[in-house]
C-alpha positions in Angstrom: 0.0 0.0 0.0 1.5 3.3 -1.1 0.6 6.7 0.4 0.3 9.1 -2.5 -0.9 12.1 -0.4 -2.1 13.2 3.0 -2.2 16.6 4.5 -0.8 15.2 7.8 0.6 11.8 8.9 1.4 10.5 12.4 3.1 7.2 13.1 3.4 5.3 16.3 4.1 1.9 17.8 1.6 -0.3 19.6 1.7 -3.8 21.0 0.0 -5.1 17.8 2.5 -3.3 15.6 3.1 0.1 13.9 0.2 2.3 13.0 -0.1 5.3 10.7 -2.8 7.9 11.0 -3.5 10.0 7.9 -5.5 13.3 7.9 -6.9 15.4 5.1 -7.2 14.6 1.3 -5.8 11.1 1.8 -4.9 9.1 -1.3 -3.7 5.5 -1.1 -2.8 3.1 -3.9 -2.2 -0.6 -4.3 -1.6 -1.5 -7.9 -4.6 -0.4 -10.0 -6.6 0.3 -6.8 -6.9 3.9 -5.7 -8.5 4.9 -2.4 -9.5 8.5 -1.4 -10.9 9.6 1.9 -10.8 12.3 4.6 -9.0 10.2 7.2 -7.3 6.8 7.4 -5.6 4.6 9.9 -3.2 2.0 8.6 -2.3 -1.1 10.6 1.0 -2.1 9.0 1.2 -5.5 10.6 -2.1 -6.7 9.2 -2.4 -4.6 6.0 -5.7 -3.2 7.1 -6.6 0.4 6.5 -9.6 2.0 8.3 -11.2 4.6 6.1 -13.4 7.5 7.3 -15.3 10.2 5.5 -16.1 10.5 1.8 -14.5 7.2 1.0 -13.9 6.5 -2.8 -12.3 3.3 -4.1 -11.7 3.0 -7.8 -10.3 0.3 -10.0 -10.7 0.7 -13.8 -14.4 1.3 -14.5 -15.4 0.4 -10.9 -16.2 3.2 -8.4 -17.1 2.3 -4.8 -18.2 5.0 -2.4 -19.2 4.9 1.3 -19.3 6.9 4.5 -16.7 4.7 6.2 -15.1 1.3 5.9 -11.9 -0.6 5.6 -9.6 -2.0 3.0 -7.6 -5.2 3.5 -4.6 -5.0 1.2 -3.5 -8.7 1.7 -6.9 -9.9 0.6 -7.7 -7.0 -1.6 -11.2 -6.7 0.0 -13.1 -3.5 0.7 -15.8 -3.3 3.3 -18.2 -0.4 3.5 -20.7 1.0 6.0 -23.3 3.7 5.4 -24.5 4.7 1.9 -22.4 2.1 0.2 -22.5 2.5 -3.6 -20.8 0.5 -6.4 -20.9 1.8 -10.0 -19.4 0.3 -13.1 -20.2 0.5 -16.8 -23.1 -2.0 -16.4 -24.9 -1.5 -13.1 -25.2 0.5 -9.9 -25.6 -1.1 -6.4 -26.7 0.7 -3.3 -27.0 -0.6 0.3 -26.2 0.4 3.9 -23.5 -2.3 4.0 -21.3 -3.9 1.4 -18.2 -5.9 0.6 -16.3 -5.9 -2.6 -13.6 -8.6 -3.5 -11.4 -6.9 -6.0 -9.6 -10.1 -7.2 -12.8 -12.0 -7.8 -14.7 -8.8 -8.9 -17.6 -9.8 -6.7 -19.8 -7.6 -4.5 -21.9 -8.8 -1.6 -24.4 -6.2 -0.3 -26.8 -6.5 2.6 -29.5 -4.9 4.7 -31.6 -3.7 1.8 -30.0 -3.6 -1.6 -31.0 -1.9 -4.9 -29.3 -2.8 -8.2 -30.1 -0.9 -11.4 -29.0 -1.4 -14.9 -30.5 -0.5 -18.3 -33.2 -3.1 -18.3 -33.9 -4.1 -14.7 -34.1 -2.8 -11.1 -33.5 -5.5 -8.4 -34.3 -5.0 -4.7 -33.6 -7.5 -2.0 -32.5 -8.0 1.6 -29.1 -9.2 0.3 -27.5 -9.5 -3.1 -24.3 -10.9 -4.6 -23.1 -9.4 -7.9 -20.3 -10.8 -10.1 -18.9 -8.1 -12.4 -17.1 -10.6 -14.7 -20.2 -12.5 -15.6 -22.8 -10.0 -14.7 -24.7 -12.6 -12.6 -26.8 -11.5 -9.7 -28.1 -13.6 -6.8 -30.6 -12.1 -4.4 -32.2 -13.5 -1.3 -34.8 -12.2 1.1 -37.8 -10.3 -0.3 -36.5 -10.1 -3.8 -38.2 -7.9 -6.4 -37.2 -7.5 -10.0 -38.6 -4.7 -12.2 -38.4 -5.6 -15.9 -38.7 -2.2 -17.6 -39.0 -3.3 -21.2 -41.5 -6.0 -20.5 -43.6 -3.8 -18.2 -43.4 -6.5 -15.6 -42.5 -7.0 -11.9 -41.5 -10.4 -10.4 -40.9 -11.1 -6.7 -40.0 -14.1 -4.5 -37.8 -15.3 -1.7 -34.7 -15.7 -3.8 -33.6 -15.0 -7.4 -30.8 -15.5 -9.9 -30.3 -13.3 -12.9 -27.8 -13.9 -15.8 -27.9 -11.0 -18.2 -25.4 -12.7 -20.5 -28.0 -15.3 -21.6 -31.1 -13.4 -20.6 -32.3 -15.7 -17.8 -34.0 -15.0 -14.5 -35.0 -17.6 -11.9 -37.2 -16.6 -9.0 -38.2 -19.1 -6.3 -40.3 -19.1 -3.1 -43.7 -17.5 -3.1 -43.0 -16.2 -6.6 -45.4 -13.6 -8.1 -45.3 -12.1 -11.6 -47.3 -9.0 -12.5 -47.2 -7.9 -16.2 -49.1 -4.9 -17.5 -50.2 -4.8 -21.2 -50.9 -1.5 -22.8 -52.6 -3.1 -25.8 -55.3 -5.3 -24.3 -55.6 -3.4 -21.0 -55.3 -6.7 -19.2 -52.8 -7.3 -16.4 -51.3 -10.8 -15.9 -51.1 -12.0 -12.3 -49.2 -15.3 -11.9 -48.1 -17.0 -8.7 -46.1 -20.3 -8.4 -43.3 -22.0 -6.6 -40.7 -21.0 -9.1 -40.5 -18.7 -12.2 -38.0 -18.9 -15.0 -37.9 -16.0 -17.5 -35.7 -16.4 -20.6 -35.4 -14.4 -23.9 -35.4 -16.8 -26.8 -32.7 -15.6 -29.1 -33.3 -18.4 -31.6 -33.4 -17.0 -35.1 -33.2 -13.5 -33.6 -36.8 -13.7 -32.4 -36.0 -12.1 -29.0 -39.3 -13.5 -27.6 -39.7 -13.6 -23.9 -40.6 -17.1 -22.5 -42.0 -17.6 -19.0 -41.8 -21.0 -17.4 -43.7 -21.4 -14.2 -43.5 -24.5 -12.0 -45.4 -25.7 -8.9 -48.9 -24.7 -7.8 -49.4 -22.4 -10.7 -52.3 -19.9 -10.5 -52.9 -17.1 -12.9 -55.4 -14.4 -13.7 -55.6 -12.3 -16.8 -58.7 -10.3 -17.6 -61.7 -12.7 -17.6 -59.4 -15.8 -17.6 -58.2 -17.7 -14.6 -56.2 -20.9 -14.5 -54.6 -23.5 -12.2 -51.9 -26.1 -13.2 -48.8 -27.9 -12.1 -46.7 -26.0 -14.6 -47.2 -23.3 -17.3 -45.2 -21.9 -20.2 -46.1 -18.5 -21.7 -44.4 -17.3 -24.9 -44.6 -13.6 -25.4 -48.2 -12.7 -26.2 -48.6 -15.7 -28.5 -49.3 -18.9 -26.6 -49.7 -20.5 -23.2 -49.4 -24.2 -22.3 -50.8 -25.5 -19.0 -49.9 -29.0 -18.0 -49.9 -31.4 -15.0 -52.3 -33.8 -13.3 -55.4 -31.7 -14.1 -54.9 -28.2 -15.5 -58.0 -26.1 -15.4 -59.0 -22.8 -17.1 -62.0 -20.6 -16.4 -62.8 -18.3 -19.4 -66.0 -16.3 -20.0 -68.7 -18.6 -18.5 -66.8 -21.8 -19.1 -64.6 -24.2 -17.1 -62.2 -26.4 -19.1 -60.0 -29.2 -17.7 -57.9 -32.1 -19.0 -55.8 -35.0 -17.8 -52.7 -33.7 -19.7 -52.5 -30.2 -21.1 -54.4 -27.1 -22.1 -52.9 -25.0 -25.0 -54.0 -21.4 -25.5 -53.5 -19.5 -28.7 -53.4 -15.7 -28.0 -53.6 -12.6 -30.1 -52.7 -9.2 -28.5 -52.8 -11.0 -25.1 -56.4 -12.1 -25.7 -57.5 -15.8 -25.9 -58.4 -16.9 -29.4 -58.5 -20.6 -28.9 -58.2 -23.2 -26.1 -57.5 -26.9 -26.7 -57.6 -29.5 -23.9 -56.4 -33.1 -24.3 -56.7 -35.9 -23.3 -59.9 -36.7 -21.3 -61.1 -33.1 -21.5 -64.1 -31.8 -19.7 -66.1 -28.6 -20.2 -68.7 -26.9 -18.1 -70.7 -23.8 -19.2 -73.0 -21.8 -16.9 -75.5 -19.6 -18.9 -76.6 -17.5 -16.0 -76.8 -17.4 -12.2 -80.2 -19.1 -12.2 -78.6 -22.4 -13.5 -78.7 -25.3 -11.1 -75.7 -26.9 -12.7 -73.6 -26.3 -15.8 -74.1 -27.7 -19.3 -71.4 -30.3 -19.7 -69.2 -31.9 -22.4 -66.6 -34.6 -22.1 -64.4 -35.8 -25.0 -60.9 -36.9 -25.9 -60.2 -33.4 -27.2 -62.2 -30.2 -26.6 -61.4 -26.9 -28.5 -62.9 -23.5 -27.5 -62.8 -20.5 -29.9 -63.3 -17.0 -28.7 -63.9 -13.6 -30.1 -62.9 -10.6 -28.0 -63.0 -12.8 -24.8 -66.5 -14.2 -25.6 -67.0 -17.9 -26.3 -68.2 -18.5 -29.8 -67.8 -22.2 -30.7 -66.9 -25.4 -28.9 -65.7 -28.6 -30.7 -65.5 -32.0 -29.0 -63.7 -34.9 -30.7 -63.5 -38.5 -29.7 -66.1 -40.3 -27.5 -68.0 -37.0 -27.0 -70.7 -36.9 -24.3 -72.9 -33.9 -23.5 -75.4 -33.1 -20.8 -77.8 -30.2 -21.1 -79.8 -28.6 -18.3 -83.1 -27.9 -19.9 -85.3 -25.0 -18.8 -88.8 -23.8 -19.6 -89.6 -20.5 -21.3 -90.0 -19.0 -17.9 -86.6 -20.2 -16.7 -87.7 -23.2 -14.6 -85.7 -26.5 -14.7 -87.2 -28.8 -17.3 -85.1 -32.0 -17.1 -81.8 -33.0 -18.7 -80.7 -34.4 -22.1 -77.7 -36.7 -22.5 -76.2 -37.2 -25.9 -73.2 -39.4 -26.9 -71.5 -39.1 -30.3 -68.1 -39.3 -32.1 -67.9 -35.5 -32.2 -70.0 -32.4 -31.4 -70.1 -28.7 -32.4 -71.7 -26.1 -30.2 -72.3 -22.5 -31.2 -72.7 -19.7 -28.6 -74.1 -16.1 -28.7 -74.4 -13.9 -25.6 -73.0 -16.7 -23.4 -75.8 -19.1 -24.4 -75.8 -22.2 -26.7 -77.8 -21.3 -29.8 -77.0 -24.4 -31.9 -75.8 -28.0 -31.2 -74.7 -30.5 -33.9 -73.6 -34.1 -33.2 -71.9 -36.4 -35.7 -71.4 -40.2 -35.8 -72.9 -42.9 -33.6 -75.4 -40.6 -31.9 -77.3 -41.8 -28.8 -79.6 -39.6 -26.9 -81.6 -39.7 -23.7 -84.0 -37.3 -22.1 -84.8 -37.4 -18.3 -87.9 -35.4 -17.1 -87.4 -33.0 -14.3 -89.3 -34.9 -11.7 -87.1 -38.0 -12.3 -83.7 -36.1 -12.2 -81.6 -36.9 -9.1 -78.8 -34.6 -7.9 -76.1 -37.0 -9.2 -77.8 -37.3 -12.6 -77.2 -33.5 -13.2 -73.5 -34.3 -13.7 -71.8 -36.6 -16.1 -69.8 -39.4 -14.5 -66.3 -38.0 -13.7 -67.3 -34.3 -14.2 -66.4 -31.9 -11.4 -67.5 -28.2 -11.2 -64.6 -26.5 -9.4 -65.5 -22.8 -9.1 -64.4 -22.9 -5.4 -60.7 -23.3 -6.6 -60.9 -20.5 -9.1 -58.0 -18.1 -8.3 -58.7 -14.4 -7.9 -56.5 -11.3 -8.2 -56.8 -10.6 -4.5 -55.8 -14.2 -3.6 -52.7 -14.0 -5.8 -51.6 -10.6 -4.3 -51.7 -12.0 -0.8 -48.4 -13.5 0.5 -47.3 -15.0 3.8 -44.2 -13.2 5.0 -41.6 -15.5 6.4 -38.8 -13.6 8.3 -35.3 -14.3 6.8 -32.1 -14.6 8.8 -29.4 -12.5 7.3 -26.0 -14.1 8.1 -22.7 -12.3 8.1 -20.1 -12.9 5.4 
């Protein structure tokens, strides 16, 4: 460690070794590292320098500032307390407390950290930043603002790799994405979120993979699944044991996957397979939904309103009939190879069955509660997620350990 300047220097011996105290416009240097501060105390035996007042440490493009701190020349480690800031050509970190390892070019900040770069703002209880790779790891109440995507993601911990455009967020993960075109906001909660920009063929499309207890709400659509993949504003795939989608007045499930085709963030088509089921409620006076079960069910929408339904492969339908005055009037069950239903104003206006048609009518006075449902059909409105439910989170205190 070289003293380049100080207005005043006092040296003395102690039991632990010689000490130098420097006052006024202090400038120290070790190789490419330069340190400036108001006052410094050097412990020559250990190579530690205590730094006080307007501390500035620079190394190339790096600039680290703090109210006070220390520099360990043997380890080439700087520790800061009070308004600790690191700036380089890529990002800015701010926290009450921070450590920077110059050889590894790694910063570890604590007690409430903010990192900003051209595309994101990250806040967390603690954060590690690697200047060589650009990687960031945050833990404790992590929140990432994605400026270009108009989105915010949060969770217990996160990892971001700007080099390959990947972000992982785990633990009570929540994504909120605003859309200026469709005026619909996406709310998505799951165990873990993985956001990646697909650079294949230069598409630059953002893909979101969500795993574990997935629940989402966007406009009039809600969904639950074990996992979900959303690609930009073009498609969504829900999969797992029994993914389920509520859209308009319908409830769609399958034993495999539900694929949504989107246009300007709005649903154009939903396809469920295999062992798909569909329930449709026409109004609040309905005792039970109209039902369809088939190998594959496809729903087509126009401006979020259901227009047609197609069922293929072992199709079975059950209709809740009503009189002109709206009173229950029995049920009709129809089995066929395929079925086409047309909707207007949320009501079925035309039904067409094709191939091996078998039909049965049950008068109202003979209908039992179990007969109002097809065998294996379940109406699950009680599990339908809401925006308020997704915004709620159980706060678990985190223990911040020292480095």
